[in-house]
C-alpha positions as CSV (number, residue, x, y, z in Angstrom):
1,M,0.3,-0.6,0.1
2,S,1.0,3.5,-0.8
3,R,1.8,6.0,1.4
4,R,-1.0,7.9,-0.7
5,E,-3.2,5.7,0.3
6,E,-2.4,6.1,3.7
7,E,-2.9,8.9,4.5
8,E,-6.0,9.8,2.3
9,G,-8.4,6.8,4.6
10,V,-8.5,5.0,1.5
11,R,-8.3,1.2,1.2
12,G,-7.9,0.7,-2.8
13,A,-6.5,-2.1,-3.5
14,R,-7.0,-4.0,-0.1
15,S,-10.7,-3.8,0.3
16,R,-11.1,-6.6,3.1
17,A,-14.8,-7.8,2.7
18,P,-15.8,-9.9,5.9
19,L,-16.2,-13.0,5.6
20,S,-18.5,-15.8,8.1
21,K,-16.4,-18.1,10.7
22,S,-17.0,-21.1,8.1
23,A,-16.1,-20.0,5.7
24,R,-13.0,-19.4,6.9
25,Y,-12.3,-22.6,9.2
26,C,-14.8,-25.7,7.1
27,P,-15.6,-26.2,3.8
28,M,-19.0,-27.5,5.4
29,G,-21.1,-25.8,2.5
30,R,-19.2,-22.9,1.9
31,M,-15.9,-22.0,0.0
32,M,-12.9,-21.9,3.1
33,R,-10.9,-19.0,1.7
34,Q,-7.7,-20.1,0.5
35,R,-5.2,-17.4,2.0
36,I,-5.9,-19.1,5.7
37,M,-5.1,-22.6,4.7
38,P,-5.0,-25.6,3.2
39,S,-8.2,-26.9,2.6
40,A,-6.8,-30.4,3.6
41,V,-5.6,-28.6,6.9
42,I,-8.4,-27.5,6.9
43,V,-10.4,-30.7,6.6
44,F,-7.9,-32.2,9.5
45,V,-8.9,-29.1,12.0
46,C,-12.7,-29.0,11.5
47,L,-13.0,-33.0,11.5
48,S,-9.8,-34.1,13.9
49,V,-11.5,-32.7,17.4
50,G,-13.6,-34.6,19.4
51,G,-16.0,-32.1,21.6
52,A,-19.1,-31.9,23.1
53,I,-22.8,-29.8,22.1
54,A,-24.5,-31.8,24.0
55,A,-25.9,-28.6,25.5
56,Q,-28.0,-28.3,28.2
57,E,-31.3,-26.3,28.4
58,P,-30.7,-22.4,29.9
59,S,-31.3,-22.9,33.4
60,P,-30.9,-19.2,35.8
61,T,-29.5,-21.4,39.3
62,Q,-26.7,-22.9,36.9
63,A,-25.3,-18.9,35.5
64,P,-24.0,-16.0,37.3
65,R,-24.8,-13.0,36.5
66,G,-23.1,-10.1,34.6
67,T,-24.4,-9.6,30.4
68,I,-23.0,-10.7,27.3
69,A,-22.3,-8.7,24.6
70,F,-21.4,-10.3,20.5
71,T,-21.0,-9.3,17.6
72,R,-23.9,-11.2,15.1
73,G,-24.1,-10.9,11.2
74,S,-24.5,-12.7,8.4
75,P,-22.3,-15.5,6.5
76,D,-21.7,-13.7,3.6
77,G,-19.9,-11.2,5.5
78,G,-19.4,-7.5,6.0
79,P,-20.4,-5.4,8.7
80,A,-22.3,-6.8,11.5
81,D,-24.6,-5.6,14.5
82,L,-23.9,-5.6,18.2
83,F,-25.8,-7.7,20.5
84,I,-25.8,-8.0,24.7
85,V,-27.4,-11.0,25.8
86,G,-27.3,-12.5,29.6
87,P,-25.8,-15.5,30.7
88,D,-29.0,-18.0,30.5
89,G,-29.3,-16.8,26.4
90,G,-32.5,-14.6,27.4
91,G,-33.6,-10.2,27.1
92,A,-31.0,-10.7,23.2
93,R,-31.6,-6.8,22.2
94,S,-30.0,-5.5,19.6
95,V,-27.7,-2.3,21.0
96,P,-27.6,0.9,17.6
97,T,-23.8,2.3,16.7
98,N,-23.3,5.2,15.1
99,A,-20.7,3.2,13.2
100,P,-21.5,-1.0,12.6
101,P,-18.5,-3.1,14.1
102,E,-16.4,-5.3,11.6
103,L,-17.6,-8.9,11.6
104,F,-14.8,-10.0,13.2
105,S,-14.2,-7.0,15.7
106,F,-14.4,-7.4,19.1
107,P,-17.1,-5.6,22.2
108,V,-15.1,-4.8,25.0
109,W,-16.8,-4.0,28.6
110,S,-15.4,-1.7,30.5
111,P,-14.4,-3.0,33.8
112,D,-17.6,-1.5,35.4
113,G,-19.4,-2.5,33.1
114,T,-20.9,1.1,32.0
115,K,-19.4,1.2,28.8
116,I,-18.3,-1.3,25.5
117,L,-15.1,-0.7,23.2
118,I,-15.6,-1.6,19.7
119,S,-12.8,-2.5,18.9
120,H,-12.5,-1.9,15.4
121,T,-15.5,-0.2,12.8
122,F,-16.4,-0.7,9.9
123,R,-16.8,2.5,8.2
124,L,-17.6,3.2,4.0
125,D,-15.2,5.9,1.7
126,A,-17.2,9.4,0.4
127,A,-17.5,6.6,-2.3
128,G,-19.3,4.6,-0.6
129,E,-16.6,1.9,-1.0
130,C,-14.8,-0.2,1.7
131,C,-13.5,0.7,3.1
132,L,-11.9,3.5,5.3
133,P,-9.4,2.7,8.1
134,F,-10.1,0.6,11.0
135,R,-10.6,2.2,14.2
136,P,-12.5,1.8,17.4
137,A,-15.1,2.8,19.0
138,V,-16.4,3.6,22.9
139,M,-19.9,4.0,23.5
140,N,-22.3,3.4,26.7
141,P,-24.5,-0.3,26.2
142,D,-28.0,1.5,25.2
143,G,-26.0,3.0,22.1
144,T,-25.8,6.3,22.8
145,G,-22.6,8.3,24.3
146,F,-20.9,6.5,20.6
147,T,-17.6,8.4,19.9
148,L,-16.0,6.8,17.6
149,L,-11.5,7.7,18.1
150,R,-9.9,8.8,14.7
151,M,-6.7,8.2,15.1
152,R,-5.6,9.4,12.8
153,Y,-1.2,9.5,13.0
154,A,-2.2,6.5,14.1
155,P,-1.0,4.2,10.9
156,F,-3.7,2.1,8.7
157,D,-6.0,-0.1,11.0
158,A,-5.7,-0.6,14.7
159,D,-7.4,-2.6,16.6
160,C,-8.2,-1.3,19.9
161,A,-9.5,-3.9,22.7
162,A,-8.1,-3.6,26.6
163,W,-8.8,-1.6,28.8
164,T,-6.6,-0.7,32.1
165,P,-8.7,-1.8,35.2
166,D,-9.3,2.4,35.4
167,Q,-10.4,2.9,32.4
168,T,-8.7,5.8,31.6
169,R,-6.6,3.9,28.8
170,I,-6.5,1.5,26.0
171,L,-4.5,-0.3,24.4
172,C,-4.8,-1.5,21.0
173,G,-2.0,-2.9,18.3
174,F,-1.7,-0.5,15.5
175,G,-0.6,-1.9,11.8
176,G,2.6,-0.1,9.6
177,D,5.8,-0.7,8.9
178,E,6.7,-1.1,12.5
179,P,3.1,-2.9,14.1
180,G,2.8,-3.0,17.7
181,I,1.2,-2.4,20.5
182,F,0.3,1.2,21.9
183,S,-1.9,2.6,25.1
184,V,-3.8,5.0,23.8
185,N,-6.2,7.9,25.7
186,A,-9.4,5.6,25.6
187,S,-12.0,9.6,25.6
188,N,-10.5,10.4,22.9
189,G,-7.5,8.6,21.3
190,G,-4.2,9.8,21.9
191,D,-0.6,9.6,24.2
192,P,0.2,7.0,22.6
193,I,3.0,5.3,24.2
194,R,4.2,2.4,22.2
195,L,4.9,-1.3,24.4
196,T,5.7,-3.3,21.7
197,T,7.4,-3.3,18.8
198,S,7.2,-6.7,15.9
199,P,10.6,-8.2,15.3
200,Y,8.5,-9.8,12.2
201,G,8.7,-7.2,9.7
202,T,5.8,-4.6,8.0
203,N,1.9,-5.6,8.2
204,D,2.2,-5.8,5.2
205,Q,4.3,-8.9,5.5
206,G,1.7,-10.7,7.9
207,A,3.3,-9.2,11.5
208,K,1.4,-7.7,14.2
209,E,0.6,-7.7,17.8
210,L,-3.2,-7.6,19.8
211,P,-3.5,-6.8,22.8
212,T,-6.1,-9.3,24.6
213,G,-6.9,-8.3,28.4
214,V,-5.1,-6.7,31.7
215,S,-4.1,-8.2,34.3
216,P,-6.8,-7.4,36.9
217,D,-3.9,-5.6,38.9
218,G,-3.0,-3.8,36.3
219,R,0.4,-4.4,35.9
220,R,1.1,-6.6,33.1
221,F,-1.0,-7.2,29.7
222,L,-1.8,-10.1,27.6
223,F,-1.3,-9.8,23.9
224,I,-0.8,-12.2,20.2
225,R,2.4,-12.0,18.9
226,F,1.8,-12.9,14.8
227,K,4.4,-14.9,13.0
228,P,5.1,-14.6,9.3
229,G,6.5,-17.9,8.2
230,A,7.4,-18.4,4.2
231,S,3.8,-18.5,3.1
232,E,0.2,-17.2,4.2
233,H,-0.8,-20.4,4.8
234,A,2.8,-20.3,7.1
235,L,1.7,-17.8,9.3
236,Q,2.1,-18.4,13.1
237,S,1.0,-16.9,16.5
238,A,2.0,-16.7,20.2
239,L,0.3,-15.4,23.3
240,F,3.1,-12.4,25.8
241,V,2.7,-11.7,28.7
242,E,4.5,-8.1,29.5
243,R,4.2,-5.0,32.2
244,I,2.2,-2.2,31.3
245,D,5.1,0.0,31.5
246,G,6.4,-2.4,28.1
247,S,8.7,-4.5,30.2
248,G,9.4,-8.2,31.0
249,L,8.4,-9.8,27.9
250,H,7.5,-13.3,28.3
251,Q,7.2,-15.8,26.0
252,I,3.6,-17.9,27.0
253,T,2.9,-20.5,24.7
254,P,5.5,-21.1,21.3
255,F,4.5,-20.4,18.0
256,G,1.9,-22.2,16.5
257,F,-0.4,-23.7,19.2
258,I,-2.6,-21.5,19.5
259,F,-4.7,-20.5,16.4
260,P,-2.6,-18.2,14.0
261,H,-5.6,-15.8,12.2
262,D,-6.7,-12.7,13.8
263,D,-9.3,-12.8,13.6
264,Q,-10.5,-15.6,16.0
265,A,-7.1,-15.1,17.9
266,W,-8.5,-14.9,21.3
267,A,-7.5,-14.5,24.9
268,S,-8.5,-14.1,28.1
269,W,-7.7,-12.9,31.5
270,S,-9.4,-14.8,34.8
271,P,-11.0,-12.2,36.4
272,D,-8.0,-13.6,40.1
273,G,-4.8,-13.2,37.4
274,R,-4.6,-16.4,38.2
275,T,-5.5,-18.1,34.6
276,I,-5.6,-17.2,30.7
277,I,-7.8,-19.7,28.6
278,S,-7.1,-19.1,24.7
279,T,-8.1,-21.6,21.8
280,T,-4.9,-24.0,20.1
281,A,-5.3,-24.1,16.5
282,R,-6.8,-27.3,16.7
283,G,-10.1,-25.3,17.8
284,T,-10.2,-26.6,21.9
285,L,-10.1,-24.7,24.1
286,F,-7.3,-24.2,26.8
287,T,-6.1,-22.6,30.3
288,V,-2.7,-21.4,31.3
289,A,-1.3,-19.5,33.9
290,P,1.1,-16.6,33.2
291,D,4.4,-18.0,33.8
292,G,3.1,-20.4,30.7
293,S,3.4,-23.2,33.8
294,N,-0.5,-25.9,34.2
295,L,-1.3,-25.8,30.1
296,T,-4.6,-27.5,30.1
297,I,-6.3,-28.5,27.4
298,I,-10.1,-28.2,28.0
299,H,-12.3,-31.4,27.3
300,L,-15.8,-30.5,25.8
301,G,-17.6,-33.8,26.4
302,S,-18.0,-36.0,23.9
303,E,-21.2,-36.2,22.6
304,A,-21.1,-34.2,18.7
305,K,-18.0,-36.0,16.7
306,R,-16.6,-32.7,15.2
307,Y,-16.6,-28.7,16.7
308,F,-13.9,-25.6,16.8
309,A,-14.1,-23.0,19.7
310,F,-12.7,-20.1,19.8
311,D,-13.3,-16.0,21.5
312,P,-13.4,-17.4,24.5
313,D,-13.9,-15.2,28.0
314,W,-14.6,-15.8,31.6
315,S,-17.5,-14.4,33.9
316,P,-17.0,-11.9,36.0
317,D,-16.7,-14.1,38.9
318,G,-14.9,-16.5,37.1
319,S,-17.6,-19.5,37.2
320,R,-17.7,-19.9,34.1
321,I,-16.4,-19.2,30.1
322,V,-18.0,-18.7,27.6
323,F,-17.4,-18.7,23.4
324,G,-18.0,-19.0,20.3
325,M,-18.7,-22.9,18.3
326,Y,-18.3,-24.1,14.6
327,T,-20.8,-27.2,14.7
328,D,-22.9,-28.8,12.0
329,A,-25.5,-26.7,13.1
330,G,-24.3,-23.7,12.9
331,E,-22.2,-20.9,14.8
332,D,-23.0,-19.5,18.0
333,L,-22.4,-18.9,21.9
334,Y,-21.9,-21.3,24.4
335,T,-21.4,-21.6,28.8
336,A,-19.6,-24.4,30.3
337,D,-17.9,-24.1,32.9
338,P,-13.8,-23.9,33.3
339,D,-13.0,-27.2,33.0
340,G,-15.6,-27.8,30.2
341,S,-18.1,-29.1,31.6
342,N,-22.2,-28.4,31.9
343,L,-22.2,-27.4,28.9
344,I,-25.2,-25.0,27.9
345,Q,-26.3,-23.2,23.7
346,I,-27.0,-19.0,25.2
347,T,-27.4,-18.7,21.4
348,D,-29.2,-20.0,18.2
349,D,-29.8,-17.3,14.9
350,A,-29.6,-18.3,11.7
351,D,-26.3,-15.7,11.5
352,I,-23.1,-16.2,13.2
353,E,-22.1,-15.0,16.3
354,H,-18.8,-13.4,17.0
355,S,-16.6,-12.1,19.9
356,P,-18.4,-12.6,23.1
357,H,-17.4,-11.1,25.8
358,W,-19.2,-11.3,29.4
359,G,-19.6,-8.1,31.4
């Protein structure tokens, strides 16, 4: 991409039309986008994972308090709608937004539950073409107070998906020639402070950093580092932790262990700060300590032959987890106990759900 294209904010030849998760993962009735990985690998991913899809009926006694925010969009791709739903699947409603979230963006509750951060919004240029640079927005849970953080100083796209505990700052992954994570002012997107720099080249080459959470004590942050390979299909990623001042970098997982693509790569810090949850490259959930010890695969039961779980997050009290899951029946949201038991399906819609965050 030329500098002029970046300055004008026009995507030009790199127009990115979002596709459905099922189109990216499994050739179940629709074409898999070839740039993600070879079809042989996809078949292995989709068919080799055994797990539990015997979802129970929602029960108010089984779900802790809180509200889950998520995006919902058409399997054909495009901009999405922002929804919130109760932990038992009740009370789902659409939240109006001035600029819609992109289908694979992350809606993230503020620590006190009064705001929602949309990691990046979907915007067309003056000619109605896709797309202007992805930029985050902050809003109230009812859709009022929508504030787009334009950050004109930033490189082309930005993913801002983590709050500091005091809610004064958010963490953003910027692209460009030196991709990395920045801390910015949560109210206006200003005062950028660089925290990381990718050692693996430019954003156009496939290097990227995605912040996914700040520890409950505010001292460290969790992020995913993307490492390009010899081809687009050789992209790998790994979990890292670093101090909030940008020092003390520590790698948690080896490259290649977690799911490698930014549309579905995610990790979440437990409310007590002792455990991180994420997704393996084969679509199984796992937990690990922030120092990389105690890595444990989560087994989601045994009735279904295949599934792909993604985007896990914790309930505010840490007693449950929420995640998206692809099965032969479709793509919906589920909750479970942290060990994978007591599985409950909380959405059932022809469209697809993505990026649940439990506030």
